[in-house]
C-alpha positions in Angstrom: 15.8 9.4 14.5 14.3 10.4 11.1 14.3 14.1 10.2 11.2 15.4 8.4 10.4 18.6 6.7 7.2 20.2 5.5 6.0 19.5 1.9 6.4 21.9 -1.0 5.0 21.2 -4.5 1.6 20.9 -6.0 -1.8 20.2 -4.4 -5.3 20.1 -5.8 -7.6 23.0 -6.0 -10.1 22.3 -3.2 -13.1 22.5 -5.6 -11.6 19.7 -7.8 -9.9 17.5 -5.3 -12.5 14.7 -5.5 -11.9 14.5 -9.3 -8.1 14.6 -9.0 -7.5 12.1 -6.2 -6.9 8.5 -7.3 -6.3 5.1 -5.8 -2.5 4.2 -5.9 -1.2 3.2 -9.3 -0.4 -0.4 -8.2 -4.1 -1.2 -7.5 -5.3 0.1 -10.8 -5.3 -3.0 -12.9 -5.1 -2.7 -16.7 -8.3 -3.3 -18.6 -10.5 -3.0 -15.5 -13.6 -0.8 -15.1 -11.7 1.3 -12.6 -9.0 2.1 -15.1 -11.5 3.1 -17.7 -13.4 5.3 -15.2 -10.2 7.2 -14.2 -9.0 7.5 -17.8 -12.3 9.1 -18.7 -11.9 11.8 -16.0 -9.8 14.6 -17.5 -8.7 16.0 -14.1 -7.7 12.6 -12.6 -4.2 12.0 -11.4 -4.4 8.8 -13.5 -3.1 10.8 -16.5 0.1 11.6 -14.6 0.8 8.3 -12.8 -0.3 5.9 -15.6 -0.9 8.0 -18.7 1.5 8.0 -21.7 2.8 11.5 -21.1 3.1 12.3 -17.4 4.9 15.6 -17.9 2.3 16.8 -20.3 -0.5 15.7 -18.0 1.2 17.6 -15.1 1.5 20.8 -17.2 -2.1 20.5 -18.4 -3.5 20.2 -14.8 -1.4 23.1 -13.7 -2.4 25.3 -16.6 -6.1 24.7 -16.1 -5.9 25.4 -12.4 -6.6 21.8 -11.2 -3.3 21.7 -9.4 -1.9 24.7 -7.4 1.7 25.5 -6.5 2.3 25.5 -2.7 5.8 26.8 -1.8 5.4 27.2 2.0 6.6 24.0 3.8 3.7 22.4 5.6 2.6 19.1 7.1 -0.8 17.8 6.0 -2.8 15.9 8.6 -5.0 13.3 6.8 -8.1 11.6 8.3 -9.9 8.8 6.7 -13.3 7.6 8.0 -15.1 4.5 6.7 -17.9 2.3 8.0 -15.7 0.2 10.2 -13.4 2.9 11.6 -11.2 5.9 11.4 -7.5 6.5 10.9 -5.4 9.7 11.1 -1.9 10.2 9.9 0.2 13.0 8.4 1.9 13.6 5.0 5.5 14.7 5.4 8.8 14.7 3.6 11.2 12.3 5.4 14.9 12.1 4.9 16.1 9.3 2.6 18.7 7.0 4.2 20.2 3.6 3.3 18.6 0.6 4.9 21.7 -0.2 6.9 21.3 3.2 8.7 18.3 1.7 10.5 16.2 4.9 10.2 13.8 3.7 7.6 13.1 0.0 8.2 11.7 -2.4 5.7 10.1 -5.9 6.0 10.0 -6.9 2.3 12.6 -7.4 -0.4 12.9 -4.8 -3.1 14.0 -5.1 -6.7 15.7 -2.5 -8.8 13.8 -3.7 -11.9 10.4 -3.0 -10.4 11.1 0.7 -9.8 12.3 1.8 -13.2 8.9 3.1 -14.3 8.4 5.1 -11.1 11.9 6.7 -11.4 11.2 7.6 -15.0 8.0 9.3 -14.0 9.6 11.2 -11.1 12.4 12.4 -13.4 9.9 13.5 -16.1 7.7 15.4 -13.6 10.0 16.4 -10.8 7.4 15.1 -8.4 7.1 12.2 -5.9 3.4 11.5 -6.0 2.4 8.2 -4.4 3.3 8.3 -0.7 5.1 5.6 1.2 2.9 4.4 4.0 5.1 4.2 7.2 4.4 3.4 10.8 6.0 5.1 13.8 6.2 4.4 17.5 6.4 8.1 18.2 3.4 9.5 20.1 2.0 11.8 17.5 -1.7 11.2 17.8 -2.4 14.0 20.3 -0.5 16.5 18.1 -2.6 15.4 15.1 -5.8 15.9 17.1 -4.6 19.4 18.1 -4.0 20.3 14.4 -7.5 19.2 13.6 -8.9 21.5 16.3 -6.9 24.5 15.3 -8.2 25.1 11.8 -10.8 24.0 9.3 -9.8 21.3 6.8 -8.6 22.4 3.4 -10.2 19.2 1.9 -13.4 17.5 3.0 -14.9 15.0 0.5 -16.1 11.4 0.1 -14.1 9.4 -2.5 -16.2 8.0 -5.3 -14.8 5.6 -7.9 -18.0 4.1 -9.4 -18.0 1.3 -6.8 -14.8 -0.2 -8.5 -12.3 0.6 -5.7 -11.9 -0.4 -2.0 -11.5 3.4 -1.4 -15.1 3.9 -2.5 -17.2 5.9 0.1 -14.4 6.9 2.4 -14.6 10.4 3.9 -11.3 12.2 3.5 -10.3 15.3 5.4 -7.0 17.1 5.2 -5.7 19.9 7.5 -2.7 22.1 6.5 -0.1 22.7 9.3 2.7 25.1 8.3 6.1 23.7 9.3 7.0 27.1 11.0 3.8 27.0 13.2 4.0 25.8 16.9 2.1 22.7 16.0 4.3 22.1 13.0 7.4 22.3 15.1 6.0 20.0 17.7 5.1 17.4 15.1 8.6 17.7 13.5 10.2 17.1 16.9 8.0 14.2 17.8 8.6 12.4 14.4 12.3 12.8 14.8 12.3 10.6 18.0 11.7 7.2 16.3 12.6 5.3 13.2 10.0 4.8 10.5 8.7 1.3 9.5 7.6 0.9 6.0 4.1 -0.7 6.0 3.2 -0.3 2.3 5.2 1.1 -0.6 8.6 -0.6 -0.3 9.3 0.0 -4.0 8.3 3.6 -3.8 10.9 4.1 -1.1 13.5 2.0 -3.1 12.8 4.4 -6.0 13.7 7.3 -3.7 17.0 5.7 -2.9 17.9 4.9 -6.5 16.7 8.3 -7.6 19.1 9.9 -5.1 16.4 12.0 -3.5 17.1 13.9 -0.3 13.6 13.3 1.0 10.6 11.1 0.1 6.9 11.7 0.4 5.4 9.6 3.2 2.2 9.1 5.1 3.0 8.5 8.8 0.7 7.0 11.4 0.6 5.1 14.6 -2.4 3.2 13.5 -2.8 0.3 11.0 -5.4 -2.3 9.9 -3.8 -5.2 8.1 -5.9 -7.4 5.9 -5.0 -10.8 4.6 -3.4 -10.6 1.1 -5.3 -13.4 -0.6 -4.4 -15.0 -3.9 -5.9 -16.8 -7.0 -3.6 -19.4 -8.5 -3.0 -21.4 -11.6 -0.6 -24.2 -10.7 1.6 -26.0 -13.2 -0.4 -29.0 -11.9 -4.1 -28.4 -11.5 -5.6 -28.6 -8.0 -7.7 -31.6 -8.9 -4.6 -33.6 -9.5 -3.2 -33.0 -6.0 -6.3 -32.8 -3.9 -6.0 -36.4 -2.9 -2.6 -35.6 -1.4 -4.0 -33.0 1.0 -5.9 -33.3 4.3 -8.8 -31.2 3.1 -12.0 -30.5 5.1 -15.1 -29.5 3.1 -16.6 -26.2 4.3 -19.8 -24.4 3.4 -18.4 -21.0 2.4 -15.2 -19.2 1.2 -14.1 -17.1 4.2 -11.1 -15.8 6.1 -9.8 -18.8 8.1 -8.3 -19.1 11.5 -4.5 -18.6 11.9 -2.3 -21.4 10.3 -5.2 -22.6 8.2 -6.2 -21.9 4.6 -9.6 -21.7 2.9 -9.5 -22.9 -0.7 -12.2 -22.3 -3.3 -12.4 -24.3 -6.5 -15.2 -25.2 -9.0 -15.3 -28.6 -7.2 -16.1 -27.1 -3.8 -14.7 -25.2 -0.9 -12.2 -26.6 1.6 -10.0 -25.8 4.6 -6.4 -27.0 4.9 -4.4 -26.8 8.1 -0.6 -26.1 8.2 1.4 -29.2 8.8 4.4 -27.5 10.5 4.6 -24.1 12.2 8.2 -23.2 12.9 9.3 -20.6 15.5 11.2 -18.2 13.4 9.6 -14.9 12.6 9.3 -15.5 8.9 8.8 -19.2 8.7 5.7 -19.1 11.0 3.9 -16.6 8.7 1.0 -18.2 6.9 2.0 -17.0 3.5 5.5 -18.6 4.1 3.8 -21.8 5.2 1.6 -21.8 2.1 4.6 -21.4 -0.2 6.5 -24.1 1.6 3.8 -26.7 1.9 1.4 -26.2 -1.0 3.2 -24.5 -3.9 5.7 -27.4 -4.6 2.7 -29.8 -5.0 1.3 -27.5 -7.6 4.7 -27.3 -9.4 5.1 -23.6 -8.5 8.4 -22.0 -7.6 9.2 -18.8 -5.9 9.9 -16.8 -9.0 6.4 -17.5 -10.2 4.7 -15.6 -7.4 4.8 -12.3 -9.4 3.8 -13.9 -12.7 0.2 -13.0 -13.5 -0.1 -16.2 -15.5 0.1 -18.1 -12.2 -0.9 -15.6 -9.5 -3.1 -12.6 -8.8 -3.7 -11.0 -5.4 -6.8 -9.6 -3.6 -7.5 -8.0 -0.3 -9.6 -9.7 2.4 -12.7 -7.8 1.3 -12.6 -9.1 -2.2 -13.5 -12.8 -1.6 -16.5 -12.6 -4.1 -14.2 -11.2 -6.8 -11.8 -14.1 -6.2 -14.6 -16.6 -6.5 -15.7 -15.0 -9.7 -12.2 -15.2 -11.2 -12.3 -19.0 -10.5 -15.8 -19.4 -11.8 -14.8 -17.7 -15.1 -11.9 -20.0 -15.5 -9.3 -17.3 -15.2 -7.6 -19.2 -12.3 -7.9 -22.7 -11.0 -8.2 -21.9 -7.3 -8.6 -19.1 -4.8 -6.9 -19.2 -1.4 -7.9 -17.0 1.6 -5.4 -16.6 4.5 -5.5 -15.2 8.0 -4.1 -11.6 8.2 -0.6 -10.9 9.4 -0.7 -9.1 12.8 1.1 -5.8 13.4 3.2 -7.6 16.0 4.3 -10.1 13.4 5.2 -7.4 11.0 7.3 -5.5 13.6 9.0 -8.7 14.6 10.2 -9.4 11.1 11.2 -5.7 10.6 13.2 -5.7 13.9 14.9 -9.0 13.1 15.9 -7.6 9.7 17.9 -4.9 11.4 20.4 -7.5 12.4 20.1 -9.7 9.4 19.0 -8.0 6.1 18.1 -11.4 4.7 15.2 -11.6 7.2 12.2 -10.2 5.2 8.6 -11.1 4.7 7.6 -13.0 1.5 6.1 -10.9 -1.3 2.4 -10.1 -1.0 2.2 -10.7 2.8 0.1 -7.8 3.9 -2.6 -5.5 2.6 -3.2 -2.3 4.6 -6.8 -1.1 4.6 -7.7 1.4 3.6 -5.1 2.4 1.1 -3.9 6.1 1.0 -5.3 8.2 -1.8 -2.8 9.5 -4.2 -2.9 13.1 -5.4 -3.6 14.9 -2.1 -0.1 16.3 -2.4 2.5 16.0 -5.1 5.9 16.5 -3.5 8.6 18.5 -5.5 11.6 16.5 -4.4 15.3 17.6 -4.5 18.4 15.5 -5.0 21.2 14.9 -2.5 
């Protein structure tokens, strides 16, 4: 249902790939140790995706041989191995189509304003760099395993970001599969059988639409691990003022709670809070929706504030200690841990949205772990 083609564009010199590859731009927070580390690495993709002169950084990395031109269309099978597991997917260029065509299916709202910077960078460099993470129901796993058996990987390295990124210590392997090869054609045919569900990168896809690209860079997999997308909060009213209005249970640690419960960390202690009402609709029953409906009004928070860093910041399930530290420093008043959204819940919302485009998940509902490294391929896109 979604036509794909092999990628052409730029890719790292194998001897420098570990220095070039970077976490996605949207998890590199300004002023952090991770940003300073990447900024200090001359070969890092950081200088293209977040530097002041993306075109100049692109030209410099091309001129010094860090990036190589690759004009033969190819798929790139990408395997990540970490302590808890392994995931294999493939980088491809998939056809851009409007949401109403039901070929590329979203589960989150998108906003034109949030993609202006990404479009400007793409137009400056001619490259789509950060892949859109998409899920497929097409049975591609056996083809990907075949590709891994047929040839040696072009990249094989362990990512290292000074301990400042959740991508630290992941083994990354990439195999190149020419589109014209037998395996390439088999992969192309298999991918065409099903629509693609956006897991992560809704605004990257939205940028492809607004930029009038014919194809977009994506990472396609059948596998996904969803972590909770936790949050630290400054309410208009402090938590201490509303605590007496809540049925709080003191607990001995800040942890991931059971479904339809929330674990709250404050300087005054750690508590759990159960949802008061769990409706049956696919969006309303999500814990992040329940939290916004039942707790945020008590804190004086409105929906437009959820993307305001003065009131909210967001962390993955593996960053509970960082959230506690943010509260202990006084940066935020409280930290809240949620139970992760299931893959079935995500698909249910996405499928419901096919019939009613207003059915979408709330912002910051899911965190896919691990993220996909940026910079393993820089796709030279074309317009429609």
